[in-house]
C-alpha positions in Angstrom: 0.4 0.4 -0.1 1.2 3.5 -0.3 0.3 6.7 0.3 2.1 10.4 -0.7 4.5 11.5 2.0 3.3 13.9 4.6 6.9 15.6 3.2 7.5 15.7 -0.1 3.9 14.6 -1.9 6.3 11.6 -3.7 4.8 8.0 -3.1 5.6 6.2 -0.4 5.2 2.4 1.3 3.4 2.1 4.4 4.5 -1.2 4.1 6.7 -2.8 7.2 9.9 -3.1 5.4 9.9 0.8 4.2 11.3 2.5 7.9 10.6 5.2 7.3 6.8 5.1 6.7 4.8 6.9 6.5 7.6 9.3 4.9 9.6 8.3 1.7 12.9 8.5 2.6 15.3 9.5 5.9 15.7 12.5 4.4 11.9 13.4 4.3 11.6 11.7 7.6 14.9 14.4 9.7 13.1 17.6 7.7 10.0 16.7 10.0 11.1 15.8 12.6 13.4 18.7 12.5 10.3 21.2 12.4 8.9 18.9 15.3 11.9 20.6 17.5 12.3 23.4 15.9 9.0 24.4 17.6 7.4 24.5 14.2 4.6 22.3 14.4 1.9 22.6 17.8 -0.1 20.3 19.6 -3.6 22.5 20.4 -4.3 22.2 24.2 -3.9 23.0 27.6 -0.4 24.2 28.5 2.0 21.8 30.5 2.1 22.8 34.5 5.8 23.5 34.2 6.7 24.2 37.1 9.4 21.4 37.3 7.0 19.3 40.1 6.3 15.7 38.5 2.5 15.4 37.9 0.6 12.8 41.1 -1.8 12.3 38.5 -1.0 8.3 37.8 0.9 7.9 41.2 -1.4 5.2 42.4 -0.1 3.3 38.5 3.4 3.0 39.8 3.0 1.5 43.3 
């Protein structure tokens, strides 16, 4: 099965033998990663609490 690469729009295989799926190549995969790291993409929602305190909401799962 193939789809358009989200980066360059060329055909990209979605088969498990494509190590870069859903991208067509390592180059496109790294370009996308760089965009995330540069802050070009964001996920909408409430801002995360950044006071440095650990998140205790799921503490009972860890015990």
